[in-house]
All heavy atoms as a GROMACS GRO file, in nm:
protein
  604
    1ILE      N    1  -0.604   0.348  -2.635
    1ILE     CA    2  -0.561   0.481  -2.581
    1ILE      C    3  -0.543   0.467  -2.426
    1ILE      O    4  -0.637   0.414  -2.366
    1ILE     CB    5  -0.665   0.592  -2.619
    1ILE    CG1    6  -0.674   0.610  -2.767
    1ILE    CG2    7  -0.628   0.719  -2.548
    1ILE    CD1    8  -0.780   0.708  -2.812
    2HIS      N    9  -0.426   0.503  -2.383
    2HIS     CA   10  -0.396   0.496  -2.240
    2HIS      C   11  -0.440   0.629  -2.175
    2HIS      O   12  -0.395   0.734  -2.219
    2HIS     CB   13  -0.247   0.471  -2.220
    2HIS     CG   14  -0.207   0.450  -2.082
    2HIS    ND1   15  -0.098   0.518  -2.023
    2HIS    CD2   16  -0.254   0.372  -1.982
    2HIS    CE1   17  -0.083   0.481  -1.901
    2HIS    NE2   18  -0.176   0.392  -1.872
    3GLU      N   19  -0.528   0.624  -2.080
    3GLU     CA   20  -0.584   0.749  -2.023
    3GLU      C   21  -0.594   0.741  -1.871
    3GLU      O   22  -0.609   0.629  -1.813
    3GLU     CB   23  -0.714   0.776  -2.086
    3GLU     CG   24  -0.818   0.662  -2.073
    3GLU     CD   25  -0.943   0.681  -2.158
    3GLU    OE1   26  -0.963   0.791  -2.208
    3GLU    OE2   27  -1.013   0.584  -2.174
    4GLY      N   28  -0.591   0.864  -1.808
    4GLY     CA   29  -0.607   0.872  -1.664
    4GLY      C   30  -0.751   0.851  -1.622
    4GLY      O   31  -0.846   0.866  -1.703
    5MET      N   32  -0.765   0.814  -1.493
    5MET     CA   33  -0.897   0.790  -1.437
    5MET      C   34  -0.918   0.873  -1.311
    5MET      O   35  -1.006   0.847  -1.235
    5MET     CB   36  -0.915   0.647  -1.400
    5MET     CG   37  -0.906   0.545  -1.516
    5MET     SD   38  -0.904   0.370  -1.476
    5MET     CE   39  -1.036   0.353  -1.366
    6GLY      N   40  -0.833   0.976  -1.289
    6GLY     CA   41  -0.846   1.055  -1.168
    6GLY      C   42  -0.785   0.985  -1.053
    6GLY      O   43  -0.813   1.025  -0.932
    7ASN      N   44  -0.714   0.875  -1.067
    7ASN     CA   45  -0.651   0.802  -0.957
    7ASN      C   46  -0.505   0.770  -1.001
    7ASN      O   47  -0.481   0.709  -1.099
    7ASN     CB   48  -0.729   0.671  -0.944
    7ASN     CG   49  -0.673   0.580  -0.838
    7ASN    OD1   50  -0.558   0.596  -0.792
    7ASN    ND2   51  -0.744   0.479  -0.802
    8PRO      N   52  -0.406   0.820  -0.921
    8PRO     CA   53  -0.261   0.801  -0.958
    8PRO      C   54  -0.221   0.657  -0.953
    8PRO      O   55  -0.112   0.623  -1.005
    8PRO     CB   56  -0.193   0.884  -0.860
    8PRO     CG   57  -0.277   0.905  -0.746
    8PRO     CD   58  -0.416   0.899  -0.799
    9ASP      N   59  -0.298   0.567  -0.898
    9ASP     CA   60  -0.263   0.426  -0.883
    9ASP      C   61  -0.328   0.343  -0.998
    9ASP      O   62  -0.294   0.222  -1.012
    9ASP     CB   63  -0.308   0.371  -0.756
    9ASP     CG   64  -0.237   0.442  -0.639
    9ASP    OD1   65  -0.120   0.475  -0.652
    9ASP    OD2   66  -0.304   0.465  -0.536
   10ARG      N   67  -0.418   0.400  -1.075
   10ARG     CA   68  -0.485   0.321  -1.181
   10ARG      C   69  -0.505   0.412  -1.302
   10ARG      O   70  -0.545   0.525  -1.289
   10ARG     CB   71  -0.617   0.270  -1.137
   10ARG     CG   72  -0.612   0.149  -1.044
   10ARG     CD   73  -0.569   0.019  -1.121
   10ARG     NE   74  -0.572  -0.093  -1.032
   10ARG     CZ   75  -0.465  -0.142  -0.975
   10ARG    NH1   76  -0.347  -0.085  -0.986
   10ARG    NH2   77  -0.467  -0.248  -0.899
   11THR      N   78  -0.492   0.353  -1.418
   11THR     CA   79  -0.524   0.418  -1.546
   11THR      C   80  -0.610   0.320  -1.620
   11THR      O   81  -0.638   0.212  -1.580
   11THR     CB   82  -0.397   0.457  -1.620
   11THR    OG1   83  -0.317   0.340  -1.642
   11THR    CG2   84  -0.319   0.566  -1.547
   12ALA      N   85  -0.650   0.361  -1.740
   12ALA     CA   86  -0.740   0.271  -1.817
   12ALA      C   87  -0.682   0.265  -1.965
   12ALA      O   88  -0.612   0.358  -2.011
   12ALA     CB   89  -0.881   0.327  -1.835
   13LEU      N   90  -0.709   0.153  -2.028
   13LEU     CA   91  -0.666   0.136  -2.167
   13LEU      C   92  -0.800   0.117  -2.244
   13LEU      O   93  -0.875   0.029  -2.217
   13LEU     CB   94  -0.574   0.011  -2.178
   13LEU     CG   95  -0.511  -0.008  -2.316
   13LEU    CD1   96  -0.414   0.109  -2.341
   13LEU    CD2   97  -0.437  -0.143  -2.313
   14GLY      N   98  -0.824   0.205  -2.340
   14GLY     CA   99  -0.949   0.201  -2.416
   14GLY      C  100  -0.922   0.175  -2.564
   14GLY      O  101  -0.815   0.184  -2.612
   15TYR      N  102  -1.030   0.138  -2.631
   15TYR     CA  103  -1.032   0.122  -2.782
   15TYR      C  104  -0.936   0.005  -2.820
   15TYR      O  105  -0.868   0.014  -2.920
   15TYR     CB  106  -0.992   0.252  -2.846
   15TYR     CG  107  -1.085   0.368  -2.810
   15TYR    CD1  108  -1.038   0.462  -2.714
   15TYR    CD2  109  -1.211   0.377  -2.856
   15TYR    CE1  110  -1.118   0.565  -2.673
   15TYR    CE2  111  -1.296   0.478  -2.814
   15TYR     CZ  112  -1.246   0.578  -2.724
   15TYR     OH  113  -1.328   0.675  -2.683
   16VAL      N  114  -0.943  -0.103  -2.746
   16VAL     CA  115  -0.863  -0.221  -2.777
   16VAL      C  116  -0.953  -0.319  -2.857
   16VAL      O  117  -1.066  -0.336  -2.821
   16VAL     CB  118  -0.805  -0.289  -2.650
   16VAL    CG1  119  -0.736  -0.418  -2.685
   16VAL    CG2  120  -0.722  -0.196  -2.572
   17ASP      N  121  -0.896  -0.368  -2.968
   17ASP     CA  122  -0.970  -0.461  -3.047
   17ASP      C  123  -1.018  -0.580  -2.965
   17ASP      O  124  -0.937  -0.650  -2.907
   17ASP     CB  125  -0.878  -0.508  -3.159
   17ASP     CG  126  -0.947  -0.610  -3.260
   17ASP    OD1  127  -1.056  -0.663  -3.230
   17ASP    OD2  128  -0.891  -0.628  -3.368
   18PRO      N  129  -1.155  -0.603  -2.953
   18PRO     CA  130  -1.200  -0.708  -2.864
   18PRO      C  131  -1.166  -0.856  -2.917
   18PRO      O  132  -1.182  -0.950  -2.847
   18PRO     CB  133  -1.352  -0.692  -2.870
   18PRO     CG  134  -1.382  -0.611  -2.989
   18PRO     CD  135  -1.260  -0.528  -3.016
   19LEU      N  136  -1.107  -0.859  -3.035
   19LEU     CA  137  -1.067  -0.993  -3.088
   19LEU      C  138  -0.921  -1.018  -3.052
   19LEU      O  139  -0.875  -1.133  -3.072
   19LEU     CB  140  -1.088  -0.993  -3.240
   19LEU     CG  141  -1.231  -0.977  -3.286
   19LEU    CD1  142  -1.242  -0.980  -3.440
   19LEU    CD2  143  -1.322  -1.083  -3.227
   20LYS      N  144  -0.849  -0.921  -2.997
   20LYS     CA  145  -0.710  -0.939  -2.958
   20LYS      C  146  -0.704  -0.985  -2.817
   20LYS      O  147  -0.782  -0.934  -2.728
   20LYS     CB  148  -0.631  -0.809  -2.973
   20LYS     CG  149  -0.629  -0.745  -3.112
   20LYS     CD  150  -0.536  -0.827  -3.202
   20LYS     CE  151  -0.534  -0.753  -3.337
   20LYS     NZ  152  -0.456  -0.818  -3.433
   21PRO      N  153  -0.617  -1.082  -2.786
   21PRO     CA  154  -0.613  -1.135  -2.645
   21PRO      C  155  -0.543  -1.033  -2.549
   21PRO      O  156  -0.439  -0.979  -2.590
   21PRO     CB  157  -0.537  -1.260  -2.659
   21PRO     CG  158  -0.451  -1.244  -2.782
   21PRO     CD  159  -0.533  -1.159  -2.871
   22VAL      N  160  -0.606  -1.007  -2.439
   22VAL     CA  161  -0.551  -0.927  -2.330
   22VAL      C  162  -0.570  -0.999  -2.203
   22VAL      O  163  -0.678  -1.048  -2.176
   22VAL     CB  164  -0.617  -0.782  -2.318
   22VAL    CG1  165  -0.554  -0.702  -2.210
   22VAL    CG2  166  -0.600  -0.709  -2.456
   23LYS      N  167  -0.463  -1.009  -2.120
   23LYS     CA  168  -0.473  -1.080  -1.993
   23LYS      C  169  -0.403  -1.004  -1.884
   23LYS      O  170  -0.318  -0.921  -1.905
   23LYS     CB  171  -0.423  -1.220  -2.008
   23LYS     CG  172  -0.279  -1.237  -2.041
   23LYS     CD  173  -0.244  -1.384  -2.068
   23LYS     CE  174  -0.101  -1.408  -2.092
   23LYS     NZ  175  -0.044  -1.336  -2.201
   24VAL      N  176  -0.442  -1.036  -1.762
   24VAL     CA  177  -0.384  -0.973  -1.642
   24VAL      C  178  -0.233  -0.996  -1.643
   24VAL      O  179  -0.182  -1.104  -1.686
   24VAL     CB  180  -0.443  -1.030  -1.514
   24VAL    CG1  181  -0.370  -0.983  -1.390
   24VAL    CG2  182  -0.595  -0.987  -1.506
   25ASP      N  183  -0.155  -0.894  -1.605
   25ASP     CA  184  -0.008  -0.894  -1.601
   25ASP      C  185   0.056  -0.865  -1.736
   25ASP      O  186   0.182  -0.864  -1.749
   25ASP     CB  187   0.054  -1.017  -1.538
   25ASP     CG  188   0.023  -1.024  -1.392
   25ASP    OD1  189   0.004  -0.918  -1.322
   25ASP    OD2  190   0.008  -1.139  -1.333
   26ASP      N  191  -0.019  -0.841  -1.846
   26ASP     CA  192   0.034  -0.803  -1.970
   26ASP      C  193   0.101  -0.660  -1.949
   26ASP      O  194   0.050  -0.577  -1.880
   26ASP     CB  195  -0.070  -0.787  -2.084
   26ASP     CG  196  -0.105  -0.922  -2.149
   26ASP    OD1  197  -0.042  -1.024  -2.117
   26ASP    OD2  198  -0.203  -0.916  -2.223
   27LEU      N  199   0.220  -0.639  -2.014
   27LEU     CA  200   0.280  -0.514  -2.007
   27LEU      C  201   0.234  -0.420  -2.118
   27LEU      O  202   0.224  -0.465  -2.238
   27LEU     CB  203   0.432  -0.528  -2.020
   27LEU     CG  204   0.524  -0.404  -2.016
   27LEU    CD1  205   0.508  -0.334  -1.879
   27LEU    CD2  206   0.664  -0.443  -2.038
   28ILE      N  207   0.195  -0.304  -2.089
   28ILE     CA  208   0.144  -0.205  -2.186
   28ILE      C  209   0.262  -0.115  -2.234
   28ILE      O  210   0.326  -0.050  -2.153
   28ILE     CB  211   0.034  -0.113  -2.130
   28ILE    CG1  212  -0.077  -0.198  -2.071
   28ILE    CG2  213  -0.020  -0.014  -2.238
   28ILE    CD1  214  -0.148  -0.289  -2.164
   29LEU      N  215   0.296  -0.118  -2.363
   29LEU     CA  216   0.400  -0.038  -2.421
   29LEU      C  217   0.347   0.066  -2.517
   29LEU      O  218   0.248   0.036  -2.588
   29LEU     CB  219   0.503  -0.125  -2.500
   29LEU     CG  220   0.567  -0.235  -2.411
   29LEU    CD1  221   0.657  -0.319  -2.505
   29LEU    CD2  222   0.652  -0.175  -2.300
   30SER      N  223   0.401   0.181  -2.522
   30SER     CA  224   0.362   0.285  -2.615
   30SER      C  225   0.390   0.242  -2.756
   30SER      O  226   0.505   0.191  -2.783
   30SER     CB  227   0.427   0.420  -2.583
   30SER     OG  228   0.400   0.513  -2.684
   31SER      N  229   0.297   0.278  -2.852
   31SER     CA  230   0.321   0.247  -2.989
   31SER      C  231   0.407   0.366  -3.053
   31SER      O  232   0.470   0.348  -3.161
   31SER     CB  233   0.193   0.237  -3.066
   31SER     OG  234   0.123   0.362  -3.069
   32GLY      N  235   0.405   0.479  -2.983
   32GLY     CA  236   0.468   0.602  -3.044
   32GLY      C  237   0.387   0.682  -3.137
   32GLY      O  238   0.421   0.786  -3.179
   33ASP      N  239   0.262   0.627  -3.169
   33ASP     CA  240   0.177   0.694  -3.267
   33ASP      C  241   0.116   0.818  -3.220
   33ASP      O  242   0.083   0.906  -3.296
   33ASP     CB  243   0.063   0.598  -3.310
   33ASP     CG  244   0.113   0.476  -3.390
   33ASP    OD1  245   0.230   0.481  -3.441
   33ASP    OD2  246   0.044   0.378  -3.402
   34GLY      N  247   0.101   0.834  -3.089
   34GLY     CA  248   0.038   0.955  -3.032
   34GLY      C  249   0.134   1.068  -3.015
   34GLY      O  250   0.086   1.182  -2.972
   35PHE      N  251   0.255   1.051  -3.040
   35PHE     CA  252   0.363   1.158  -3.029
   35PHE      C  253   0.378   1.206  -2.883
   35PHE      O  254   0.429   1.316  -2.860
   35PHE     CB  255   0.337   1.272  -3.123
   35PHE     CG  256   0.327   1.232  -3.264
   35PHE    CD1  257   0.204   1.237  -3.336
   35PHE    CD2  258   0.436   1.189  -3.334
   35PHE    CE1  259   0.196   1.198  -3.462
   35PHE    CE2  260   0.432   1.152  -3.465
   35PHE     CZ  261   0.307   1.159  -3.531
   36VAL      N  262   0.326   1.136  -2.784
   36VAL     CA  263   0.342   1.171  -2.639
   36VAL      C  264   0.463   1.095  -2.582
   36VAL      O  265   0.545   1.151  -2.521
   36VAL     CB  266   0.212   1.141  -2.563
   36VAL    CG1  267   0.238   1.172  -2.416
   36VAL    CG2  268   0.100   1.230  -2.620
   37PHE      N  269   0.463   0.965  -2.607
   37PHE     CA  270   0.567   0.879  -2.557
   37PHE      C  271   0.636   0.814  -2.673
   37PHE      O  272   0.572   0.782  -2.776
   37PHE     CB  273   0.512   0.768  -2.468
   37PHE     CG  274   0.437   0.819  -2.344
   37PHE    CD1  275   0.304   0.820  -2.341
   37PHE    CD2  276   0.508   0.869  -2.238
   37PHE    CE1  277   0.234   0.864  -2.227
   37PHE    CE2  278   0.441   0.913  -2.123
   37PHE     CZ  279   0.304   0.916  -2.122
   38PRO      N  280   0.769   0.787  -2.666
   38PRO     CA  281   0.835   0.719  -2.774
   38PRO      C  282   0.787   0.576  -2.783
   38PRO      O  283   0.740   0.517  -2.683
   38PRO     CB  284   0.984   0.721  -2.733
   38PRO     CG  285   0.988   0.745  -2.582
   38PRO     CD  286   0.856   0.819  -2.550
   39ALA      N  287   0.801   0.510  -2.895
   39ALA     CA  288   0.766   0.374  -2.915
   39ALA      C  289   0.840   0.282  -2.820
   39ALA      O  290   0.961   0.299  -2.797
   39ALA     CB  291   0.787   0.330  -3.058
   40GLY      N  292   0.773   0.191  -2.759
   40GLY     CA  293   0.835   0.096  -2.665
   40GLY      C  294   0.843   0.144  -2.523
   40GLY      O  295   0.894   0.069  -2.436
   41TYR      N  296   0.800   0.262  -2.495
   41TYR     CA  297   0.801   0.313  -2.354
   41TYR      C  298   0.702   0.237  -2.270
   41TYR      O  299   0.586   0.229  -2.308
   41TYR     CB  300   0.770   0.465  -2.357
   41TYR     CG  301   0.780   0.539  -2.225
   41TYR    CD1  302   0.904   0.587  -2.186
   41TYR    CD2  303   0.668   0.551  -2.146
   41TYR    CE1  304   0.916   0.651  -2.070
   41TYR    CE2  305   0.680   0.619  -2.025
   41TYR     CZ  306   0.801   0.670  -1.983
   41TYR     OH  307   0.811   0.731  -1.863
   42ALA      N  308   0.744   0.179  -2.155
   42ALA     CA  309   0.660   0.106  -2.073
   42ALA      C  310   0.558   0.197  -1.998
   42ALA      O  311   0.602   0.290  -1.930
   42ALA     CB  312   0.743   0.030  -1.968
   43LEU      N  313   0.428   0.177  -2.014
   43LEU     CA  314   0.328   0.262  -1.955
   43LEU      C  315   0.266   0.197  -1.830
   43LEU      O  316   0.227   0.269  -1.733
   43LEU     CB  317   0.221   0.289  -2.058
   43LEU     CG  318   0.261   0.363  -2.180
   43LEU    CD1  319   0.145   0.370  -2.283
   43LEU    CD2  320   0.316   0.499  -2.142
   44GLY      N  321   0.249   0.066  -1.830
   44GLY     CA  322   0.192   0.002  -1.712
   44GLY      C  323   0.162  -0.146  -1.733
   44GLY      O  324   0.203  -0.199  -1.837
   45THR      N  325   0.102  -0.208  -1.632
   45THR     CA  326   0.070  -0.347  -1.635
   45THR      C  327  -0.085  -0.372  -1.618
   45THR      O  328  -0.139  -0.300  -1.534
   45THR     CB  329   0.145  -0.421  -1.521
   45THR    OG1  330   0.285  -0.389  -1.529
   45THR    CG2  331   0.123  -0.565  -1.521
   46VAL      N  332  -0.140  -0.458  -1.696
   46VAL     CA  333  -0.281  -0.482  -1.688
   46VAL      C  334  -0.310  -0.548  -1.552
   46VAL      O  335  -0.253  -0.649  -1.513
   46VAL     CB  336  -0.325  -0.580  -1.805
   46VAL    CG1  337  -0.470  -0.620  -1.787
   46VAL    CG2  338  -0.305  -0.508  -1.935
   47LYS      N  339  -0.413  -0.491  -1.478
   47LYS     CA  340  -0.454  -0.543  -1.346
   47LYS      C  341  -0.592  -0.604  -1.351
   47LYS      O  342  -0.623  -0.682  -1.271
   47LYS     CB  343  -0.442  -0.432  -1.247
   47LYS     CG  344  -0.301  -0.396  -1.213
   47LYS     CD  345  -0.222  -0.519  -1.161
   47LYS     CE  346  -0.077  -0.493  -1.155
   47LYS     NZ  347  -0.002  -0.611  -1.132
   48HIS      N  348  -0.679  -0.560  -1.443
   48HIS     CA  349  -0.815  -0.616  -1.454
   48HIS      C  350  -0.860  -0.602  -1.602
   48HIS      O  351  -0.836  -0.510  -1.664
   48HIS     CB  352  -0.907  -0.532  -1.366
   48HIS     CG  353  -1.055  -0.579  -1.381
   48HIS    ND1  354  -1.099  -0.689  -1.324
   48HIS    CD2  355  -1.156  -0.526  -1.457
   48HIS    CE1  356  -1.230  -0.707  -1.350
   48HIS    NE2  357  -1.262  -0.607  -1.435
   49VAL      N  358  -0.920  -0.714  -1.644
   49VAL     CA  359  -0.975  -0.718  -1.783
   49VAL      C  360  -1.117  -0.770  -1.782
   49VAL      O  361  -1.153  -0.867  -1.715
   49VAL     CB  362  -0.894  -0.817  -1.876
   49VAL    CG1  363  -0.948  -0.819  -2.012
   49VAL    CG2  364  -0.745  -0.775  -1.872
   50ASP      N  365  -1.203  -0.699  -1.858
   50ASP     CA  366  -1.345  -0.746  -1.875
   50ASP      C  367  -1.370  -0.732  -2.021
   50ASP      O  368  -1.358  -0.621  -2.080
   50ASP     CB  369  -1.443  -0.662  -1.791
   50ASP     CG  370  -1.583  -0.720  -1.801
   50ASP    OD1  371  -1.597  -0.840  -1.823
   50ASP    OD2  372  -1.680  -0.636  -1.795
   51ASN      N  373  -1.414  -0.838  -2.087
   51ASN     CA  374  -1.444  -0.835  -2.230
   51ASN      C  375  -1.588  -0.882  -2.247
   51ASN      O  376  -1.616  -1.003  -2.221
   51ASN     CB  377  -1.349  -0.919  -2.307
   51ASN     CG  378  -1.373  -0.916  -2.456
   51ASN    OD1  379  -1.475  -0.872  -2.510
   51ASN    ND2  380  -1.274  -0.966  -2.534
   52ASP      N  381  -1.676  -0.797  -2.292
   52ASP     CA  382  -1.820  -0.836  -2.310
   52ASP      C  383  -1.841  -0.886  -2.448
   52ASP      O  384  -1.959  -0.914  -2.488
   52ASP     CB  385  -1.912  -0.723  -2.275
   52ASP     CG  386  -1.897  -0.606  -2.371
   52ASP    OD1  387  -1.829  -0.617  -2.477
   52ASP    OD2  388  -1.962  -0.501  -2.344
   53GLY      N  389  -1.737  -0.911  -2.528
   53GLY     CA  390  -1.749  -0.953  -2.667
   53GLY      C  391  -1.759  -0.845  -2.767
   53GLY      O  392  -1.731  -0.870  -2.891
   54HIS      N  393  -1.784  -0.727  -2.719
   54HIS     CA  394  -1.794  -0.606  -2.815
   54HIS      C  395  -1.682  -0.509  -2.781
   54HIS      O  396  -1.637  -0.432  -2.866
   54HIS     CB  397  -1.930  -0.537  -2.806
   54HIS     CG  398  -2.040  -0.629  -2.841
   54HIS    ND1  399  -2.065  -0.666  -2.968
   54HIS    CD2  400  -2.134  -0.687  -2.763
   54HIS    CE1  401  -2.167  -0.748  -2.969
   54HIS    NE2  402  -2.217  -0.762  -2.850
   55SER      N  403  -1.639  -0.502  -2.652
   55SER     CA  404  -1.537  -0.408  -2.607
   55SER      C  405  -1.469  -0.453  -2.480
   55SER      O  406  -1.526  -0.537  -2.409
   55SER     CB  407  -1.593  -0.268  -2.593
   55SER     OG  408  -1.686  -0.270  -2.489
   56TYR      N  409  -1.358  -0.406  -2.458
   56TYR     CA  410  -1.280  -0.428  -2.333
   56TYR      C  411  -1.302  -0.316  -2.235
   56TYR      O  412  -1.314  -0.199  -2.270
   56TYR     CB  413  -1.132  -0.437  -2.363
   56TYR     CG  414  -1.075  -0.566  -2.408
   56TYR    CD1  415  -1.023  -0.581  -2.536
   56TYR    CD2  416  -1.074  -0.680  -2.325
   56TYR    CE1  417  -0.966  -0.700  -2.578
   56TYR    CE2  418  -1.015  -0.800  -2.368
   56TYR     CZ  419  -0.964  -0.803  -2.495
   56TYR     OH  420  -0.908  -0.925  -2.539
   57THR      N  421  -1.295  -0.352  -2.106
   57THR     CA  422  -1.274  -0.260  -1.998
   57THR      C  423  -1.137  -0.305  -1.933
   57THR      O  424  -1.136  -0.418  -1.884
   57THR     CB  425  -1.385  -0.258  -1.894
   57THR    OG1  426  -1.507  -0.222  -1.963
   57THR    CG2  427  -1.361  -0.159  -1.783
   58ILE      N  428  -1.036  -0.221  -1.942
   58ILE     CA  429  -0.905  -0.265  -1.895
   58ILE      C  430  -0.849  -0.161  -1.792
   58ILE      O  431  -0.845  -0.043  -1.826
   58ILE     CB  432  -0.803  -0.279  -2.014
   58ILE    CG1  433  -0.860  -0.374  -2.116
   58ILE    CG2  434  -0.665  -0.314  -1.968
   58ILE    CD1  435  -0.782  -0.379  -2.247
   59SER      N  436  -0.816  -0.215  -1.674
   59SER     CA  437  -0.755  -0.130  -1.567
   59SER      C  438  -0.606  -0.162  -1.567
   59SER      O  439  -0.564  -0.274  -1.576
   59SER     CB  440  -0.817  -0.164  -1.434
   59SER     OG  441  -0.754  -0.100  -1.332
   60VAL      N  442  -0.524  -0.046  -1.558
   60VAL     CA  443  -0.379  -0.064  -1.569
   60VAL      C  444  -0.316   0.000  -1.444
   60VAL      O  445  -0.356   0.103  -1.398
   60VAL     CB  446  -0.332   0.012  -1.698
   60VAL    CG1  447  -0.178   0.010  -1.706
   60VAL    CG2  448  -0.391  -0.048  -1.819
   61GLU      N  449  -0.210  -0.066  -1.395
   61GLU     CA  450  -0.127  -0.002  -1.288
   61GLU      C  451  -0.010   0.064  -1.358
   61GLU      O  452   0.068  -0.003  -1.426
   61GLU     CB  453  -0.075  -0.111  -1.196
   61GLU     CG  454   0.018  -0.057  -1.084
   61GLU     CD  455   0.064  -0.166  -0.988
   61GLU    OE1  456   0.001  -0.269  -0.979
   61GLU    OE2  457   0.167  -0.137  -0.929
   62PRO      N  458   0.000   0.195  -1.354
   62PRO     CA  459   0.110   0.264  -1.424
   62PRO      C  460   0.247   0.222  -1.371
   62PRO      O  461   0.266   0.187  -1.255
   62PRO     CB  462   0.091   0.412  -1.386
   62PRO     CG  463  -0.050   0.417  -1.331
   62PRO     CD  464  -0.082   0.285  -1.274
   63CYS      N  465   0.342   0.221  -1.467
   63CYS     CA  466   0.484   0.187  -1.428
   63CYS      C  467   0.541   0.303  -1.343
   63CYS      O  468   0.610   0.275  -1.242
   63CYS     CB  469   0.568   0.170  -1.552
   63CYS     SG  470   0.536   0.019  -1.636
   64ALA      N  471   0.508   0.423  -1.376
   64ALA     CA  472   0.556   0.540  -1.299
   64ALA      C  473   0.477   0.553  -1.172
   64ALA      O  474   0.354   0.528  -1.168
   64ALA     CB  475   0.546   0.668  -1.380
   65LYS      N  476   0.544   0.579  -1.067
   65LYS     CA  477   0.475   0.597  -0.936
   65LYS      C  478   0.429   0.746  -0.938
   65LYS      O  479   0.497   0.834  -0.882
   65LYS     CB  480   0.566   0.568  -0.817
   65LYS     CG  481   0.619   0.420  -0.821
   65LYS     CD  482   0.502   0.323  -0.826
   65LYS     CE  483   0.554   0.180  -0.837
   65LYS     NZ  484   0.454   0.094  -0.903
   66LEU      N  485   0.308   0.769  -0.979
   66LEU     CA  486   0.253   0.905  -1.005
   66LEU      C  487   0.243   0.982  -0.871
   66LEU      O  488   0.250   1.106  -0.875
   66LEU     CB  489   0.128   0.898  -1.079
   66LEU     CG  490   0.138   0.828  -1.214
   66LEU    CD1  491  -0.003   0.823  -1.285
   66LEU    CD2  492   0.233   0.900  -1.309
   67ARG      N  493   0.220   0.915  -0.761
   67ARG     CA  494   0.210   0.985  -0.632
   67ARG      C  495   0.338   1.051  -0.584
   67ARG      O  496   0.339   1.139  -0.506
   67ARG     CB  497   0.160   0.891  -0.523
   67ARG     CG  498   0.017   0.848  -0.532
   67ARG     CD  499  -0.026   0.761  -0.416
   67ARG     NE  500  -0.156   0.712  -0.437
   67ARG     CZ  501  -0.267   0.776  -0.402
   67ARG    NH1  502  -0.260   0.894  -0.356
   67ARG    NH2  503  -0.388   0.722  -0.423
   68THR      N  504   0.452   1.003  -0.633
   68THR     CA  505   0.579   1.047  -0.591
   68THR      C  506   0.647   1.153  -0.681
   68THR      O  507   0.753   1.205  -0.650
   68THR     CB  508   0.681   0.932  -0.570
   68THR    OG1  509   0.702   0.871  -0.692
   68THR    CG2  510   0.623   0.833  -0.473
   69ILE      N  511   0.584   1.180  -0.798
   69ILE     CA  512   0.643   1.281  -0.892
   69ILE      C  513   0.631   1.417  -0.830
   69ILE      O  514   0.519   1.460  -0.790
   69ILE     CB  515   0.569   1.271  -1.024
   69ILE    CG1  516   0.599   1.144  -1.095
   69ILE    CG2  517   0.616   1.392  -1.112
   69ILE    CD1  518   0.528   1.119  -1.228
   70GLN      N  519   0.747   1.486  -0.816
   70GLN     CA  520   0.742   1.621  -0.759
   70GLN      C  521   0.764   1.725  -0.864
   70GLN      O  522   0.715   1.840  -0.861
   70GLN     CB  523   0.848   1.633  -0.651
   70GLN     CG  524   0.822   1.547  -0.528
   70GLN     CD  525   0.929   1.559  -0.426
   70GLN    OE1  526   1.025   1.640  -0.439
   70GLN    NE2  527   0.921   1.483  -0.319
   71TYR      N  528   0.841   1.686  -0.966
   71TYR     CA  529   0.868   1.785  -1.078
   71TYR      C  530   0.862   1.714  -1.208
   71TYR      O  531   0.888   1.601  -1.219
   71TYR     CB  532   1.008   1.843  -1.060
   71TYR     CG  533   1.031   1.916  -0.935
   71TYR    CD1  534   1.094   1.854  -0.824
   71TYR    CD2  535   0.991   2.050  -0.917
   71TYR    CE1  536   1.110   1.920  -0.705
   71TYR    CE2  537   1.013   2.117  -0.796
   71TYR     CZ  538   1.070   2.047  -0.692
   71TYR     OH  539   1.095   2.118  -0.579
   72CYS      N  540   0.828   1.786  -1.313
   72CYS     CA  541   0.835   1.731  -1.446
   72CYS      C  542   0.885   1.843  -1.543
   72CYS      O  543   0.877   1.957  -1.508
   72CYS     CB  544   0.700   1.679  -1.495
   72CYS     SG  545   0.577   1.804  -1.518
   73CYS      N  546   0.934   1.802  -1.650
   73CYS     CA  547   0.986   1.892  -1.753
   73CYS      C  548   0.914   1.880  -1.877
   73CYS      O  549   0.898   1.764  -1.932
   73CYS     CB  550   1.133   1.864  -1.778
   73CYS     SG  551   1.212   1.971  -1.901
   74LEU      N  552   0.856   1.987  -1.932
   74LEU     CA  553   0.780   1.980  -2.057
   74LEU      C  554   0.875   2.027  -2.165
   74LEU      O  555   0.931   2.132  -2.166
   74LEU     CB  556   0.659   2.075  -2.047
   74LEU     CG  557   0.564   2.046  -1.942
   74LEU    CD1  558   0.449   2.141  -1.941
   74LEU    CD2  559   0.502   1.903  -1.954
   75ILE      N  560   0.886   1.944  -2.269
   75ILE     CA  561   0.968   1.965  -2.388
   75ILE      C  562   0.882   1.980  -2.507
   75ILE      O  563   0.805   1.885  -2.539
   75ILE     CB  564   1.073   1.855  -2.400
   75ILE    CG1  565   1.157   1.848  -2.275
   75ILE    CG2  566   1.160   1.886  -2.523
   75ILE    CD1  567   1.253   1.726  -2.273
   76PRO      N  568   0.885   2.092  -2.575
   76PRO     CA  569   0.795   2.105  -2.699
   76PRO      C  570   0.830   1.998  -2.801
   76PRO      O  571   0.946   1.959  -2.815
   76PRO     CB  572   0.836   2.244  -2.750
   76PRO     CG  573   0.900   2.316  -2.633
   76PRO     CD  574   0.962   2.215  -2.552
   77HIS      N  575   0.726   1.955  -2.870
   77HIS     CA  576   0.744   1.848  -2.973
   77HIS      C  577   0.840   1.903  -3.080
   77HIS      O  578   0.835   2.013  -3.122
   77HIS     CB  579   0.608   1.817  -3.038
   77HIS     CG  580   0.616   1.712  -3.143
   77HIS    ND1  581   0.644   1.585  -3.118
   77HIS    CD2  582   0.597   1.723  -3.275
   77HIS    CE1  583   0.647   1.518  -3.231
   77HIS    NE2  584   0.617   1.600  -3.329
   78GLY      N  585   0.931   1.816  -3.116
   78GLY     CA  586   1.026   1.852  -3.223
   78GLY      C  587   1.157   1.913  -3.176
   78GLY      O  588   1.247   1.932  -3.255
   79VAL      N  589   1.171   1.932  -3.047
   79VAL     CA  590   1.298   1.984  -2.993
   79VAL      C  591   1.386   1.870  -2.952
   79VAL      O  592   1.342   1.773  -2.890
   79VAL     CB  593   1.267   2.071  -2.866
   79VAL    CG1  594   1.398   2.117  -2.803
   79VAL    CG2  595   1.180   2.193  -2.906
   80GLU      N  596   1.511   1.878  -2.991
   80GLU     CA  597   1.601   1.770  -2.959
   80GLU      C  598   1.700   1.813  -2.853
   80GLU      O  599   1.730   1.919  -2.834
   80GLU     CB  600   1.676   1.718  -3.086
   80GLU     CG  601   1.580   1.658  -3.185
   80GLU     CD  602   1.651   1.609  -3.304
   80GLU    OE1  603   1.768   1.573  -3.298
   80GLU    OE2  604   1.584   1.595  -3.404
   0.00000   0.00000   0.00000
C-alpha cells in the first residue's frame, strides 16, 4: 500500500512480501486494485529499503512533485 508520511517529498510503501526483492531505484507502479490510480500509473521511486526478514520499511520519492500542485480535480468513481 502506497501511503503518505506527512512529507510531500517522501511516501512509504507498506505490506510488501518480505520474500520479494525490492531495491533502491525500483519504480513503483499502481496495480489498479485500489481503484484510486489506474494500473501501471507511476507512483514513485524507491529511495530507502530496510528488510528485517519479517517485513520491509520502504521510503519512496513520489513521481509527482507534490509541493508544486496548486489545483486538483476530483472525479467520482465510475464517471467517464
